[in-house]
C-alpha positions in Angstrom: -1.6 13.0 6.6 -2.3 10.5 9.3 -3.5 7.1 8.0 -6.9 7.5 10.3 -7.5 11.0 8.5 -6.8 9.7 5.2 -9.3 6.9 5.3 -11.8 9.3 7.0 -11.2 11.3 3.7 -11.4 8.2 1.4 -14.8 7.6 2.7 -16.0 10.8 1.4 -14.6 10.7 -2.2 -17.2 11.4 -4.8 -19.3 8.4 -5.9 -18.5 7.6 -9.5 -19.8 5.6 -12.3 -17.6 3.0 -14.1 -17.4 5.4 -17.2 -16.0 8.4 -15.0 -13.3 5.9 -13.7 -12.4 4.6 -17.0 -14.0 6.6 -19.9 -12.7 4.4 -22.8 -10.7 1.2 -23.5 -9.7 -1.8 -21.5 -7.9 -2.0 -18.1 -5.7 -4.1 -15.9 -5.5 -4.9 -12.4 -2.3 -6.0 -10.8 -2.3 -7.7 -7.8 0.5 -8.7 -5.4 -1.1 -12.2 -4.4 -3.9 -14.4 -5.8 -7.2 -12.9 -3.7 -6.1 -9.1 -3.9 -7.6 -8.8 -7.6 -10.9 -9.9 -5.9 -10.8 -8.2 -2.7 -9.8 -4.6 -4.3 -11.4 -4.6 -7.6 -14.0 -7.6 -7.9 -16.7 -5.1 -8.6 -14.7 -3.0 -10.9 -13.9 -6.2 -12.8 -17.6 -7.3 -13.2 -18.6 -3.8 -14.4 -16.2 -3.5 -17.1 -17.2 -7.1 -18.4 -20.5 -6.2 -18.6 -19.8 -3.3 -20.6 -17.8 -5.2 -23.1 -14.5 -3.8 -21.8 -11.1 -5.6 -22.3 -9.9 -6.9 -18.5 -6.7 -8.4 -18.0 -5.5 -9.5 -14.3 -2.0 -9.7 -13.3 -0.9 -11.8 -10.5 2.5 -10.6 -9.3 3.8 -13.1 -6.8 3.3 -16.9 -6.7 1.3 -16.7 -3.2 3.2 -19.5 -1.6 3.9 -17.2 1.5 0.4 -17.8 2.8 1.4 -21.3 4.2 4.9 -21.8 4.2 5.0 -24.8 6.8 2.7 -27.0 5.1 3.6 -30.5 4.1 0.7 -31.2 2.5 1.0 -28.3 0.1 4.5 -27.7 -0.5 5.5 -24.8 -2.7 4.7 -26.0 -6.2 1.3 -27.6 -5.1 0.4 -24.6 -3.3 1.4 -22.4 -6.2 -0.8 -24.4 -8.4 -3.7 -24.4 -5.8 -3.6 -20.5 -5.7 -3.5 -20.2 -9.1 -6.3 -22.6 -9.8 -8.4 -20.7 -7.1 -7.7 -17.4 -9.0 -9.1 -18.9 -12.0 -12.3 -19.9 -10.3 -12.5 -16.4 -8.8 -12.0 -14.8 -12.2 -14.7 -17.2 -13.5 -17.4 -16.0 -10.9 -17.0 -12.3 -12.2 -17.1 -13.2 -15.7 -13.5 -13.5 -17.0 -11.6 -16.4 -18.6 -8.7 -17.9 -17.8 -6.9 -16.7 -21.1 -6.8 -13.0 -19.6 -5.1 -14.0 -16.4 -1.3 -13.5 -16.2 1.0 -15.1 -13.5 4.3 -13.4 -12.9 5.4 -16.0 -10.2 7.7 -13.6 -8.4 8.6 -14.6 -5.0 5.8 -14.3 -2.2 7.5 -11.9 0.3 10.3 -11.1 -2.1 8.9 -9.3 -5.1 11.4 -6.8 -6.1 10.7 -2.9 -6.0 14.0 -2.2 -8.2 16.4 -3.7 -10.5 16.1 -5.9 -13.6 13.4 -8.2 -12.1 11.2 -5.6 -11.4 12.0 -3.8 -14.9 11.2 -7.2 -16.5 7.9 -7.2 -14.7 7.0 -3.8 -15.3 7.6 -4.3 -19.2 5.6 -7.5 -19.4 2.9 -5.5 -17.4 2.8 -2.7 -20.0 3.1 -5.3 -22.8 -0.2 -6.9 -21.5 -2.0 -3.6 -21.1 -1.0 -2.4 -24.9 -2.1 -5.5 -26.3 -5.4 -5.3 -24.6 -5.9 -1.7 -25.3 -6.0 -0.8 -21.7 -6.4 2.8 -21.1 -6.4 2.4 -17.1 -4.1 0.4 -14.6 -5.5 -0.5 -11.0 -2.5 -1.5 -8.5 -2.5 -1.9 -4.4 -1.7 1.1 -2.8 1.9 1.9 -2.0 1.2 2.6 1.8 -0.4 -0.9 2.3 1.5 -2.6 5.0 2.8 -5.6 3.0 6.3 -5.6 1.3 4.7 -7.0 -1.9 1.8 -4.4 -2.3 4.4 -2.0 -1.9 6.6 -3.6 -4.3 3.7 -4.2 -6.8 3.0 -0.6 -6.6 6.9 0.4 -7.5 6.5 -2.0 -10.3 3.5 -0.2 -12.0 5.4 2.7 -11.5 8.2 1.7 -13.7 5.7 0.4 -16.2 4.1 4.0 -16.4 7.1 5.2 -19.0 5.9 2.3 -21.4 2.2 3.5 -21.2 1.9 7.1 -22.1 -1.7 8.5 -22.0 -2.8 5.6 -19.6 -4.4 6.5 -16.2 -3.3 4.9 -13.1 -5.3 4.2 -9.6 -4.2 2.7 -6.6 -6.8 0.5 -4.5 -5.9 -0.2 -0.6 -6.3 -3.7 0.7 -4.4 -4.0 4.0 -4.1 -0.2 4.3 -7.4 0.0 6.3 -5.4 -1.9 9.2 -2.7 0.7 9.4 -1.9 2.4 12.7 -4.0 5.6 13.2 -0.6 7.5 13.6 1.1 6.6 10.4 1.9 9.1 7.9 0.7 8.3 4.5 1.2 11.6 2.5 -1.4 14.0 1.0 -5.0 13.8 1.2 -6.7 11.3 -1.3 -7.9 12.1 -4.7 -10.0 9.9 -6.7 -13.4 7.9 -6.6 -15.7 5.5 -4.8 -17.2 2.9 -7.3 -20.4 1.9 -6.5 -21.1 -1.7 -6.3 -24.8 -3.1 -6.6 -26.1 -6.0 -5.0 -25.8 -8.6 -7.7 -22.1 -7.4 -8.5 -21.4 -7.5 -4.4 -22.9 -11.2 -4.6 -20.5 -12.0 -7.5 -17.5 -10.3 -5.9 -18.0 -12.6 -2.7 -18.1 -15.6 -4.7 -14.8 -14.7 -6.2 -13.6 -14.1 -2.8 -14.7 -17.3 -1.5 -13.1 -19.2 -4.3 -9.7 -18.5 -2.8 -10.6 -21.5 -0.4 -7.0 -21.4 1.0 -7.4 -18.0 2.4 -10.6 -17.8 3.7 -10.9 -21.2 5.0 -9.1 -24.1 7.1 -8.5 -26.1 3.7 -4.8 -26.3 4.7 -5.0 -27.5 8.2 -1.4 -28.6 8.6 0.2 -25.1 9.0 -1.2 -23.2 12.3 0.8 -20.3 11.4 -0.7 -20.0 8.0 -2.6 -17.0 6.9 -6.5 -16.6 6.9 -8.6 -13.9 6.0 -10.9 -12.8 8.7 -14.8 -12.2 8.1 -14.4 -8.6 9.3 -11.9 -7.7 6.4 -13.7 -9.6 4.0 -17.0 -7.8 5.0 -15.2 -4.5 4.8 -13.7 -5.1 1.4 -17.1 -6.7 -0.1 -19.3 -3.7 0.8 -21.1 -1.1 -1.4 -18.3 0.9 -2.5 -14.5 0.2 -4.1 -12.1 2.7 -3.5 -9.7 3.8 -6.4 -7.1 6.6 -5.4 -5.9 8.6 -8.5 -2.4 8.4 -9.0 -0.7 11.8 -10.2 0.9 11.8 -13.7 
């Protein structure tokens, strides 16, 4: 199926309540970079916490690829900044720092196979088991960023450690794919309705990633910045969760 047809179909997925998506147990959100968790799953996280469900967030990469030429924020300082932004973002959703895990794999070089990928998969599975998680959410494998694809592959490797768990993909950059790109079969899954107060919390979480949404880092003209249109798209009244086949 072409990307344009896929996303037209995704827009008509049934709207479901949280309990339909995650009937029982906790959940793990796996994000390739600091900010993907807020953009793709902020509403999901708010709703899970409101129901007393265990939530764990795993950030796969160190996030240092966003401003590689900054002198003010060299690698270690940028990594620390992006991790502190993630802690602030999750606090806006109600999640404490003890439930955030940073794997610190290289931004732009997250492996999709091999020993490092297997180790990351085992770590994610261990986090899920310890939290009693019955569902895992990860970026869509067709998102046009290598780390998003690799994170999806790592979660696929983790599946053998988590029998009985449900797995879902959330698109972030997939919405920007060329319309003619082939992305496989039609989507199945759900749209999660995100209420106004939940959307407000989600937007606060996104805005907490100041290095990504503002000109906080001024000395790298080629540095990444999320555009308002992209933020608006992903902080609307729904979040999209594509069911991954067993």
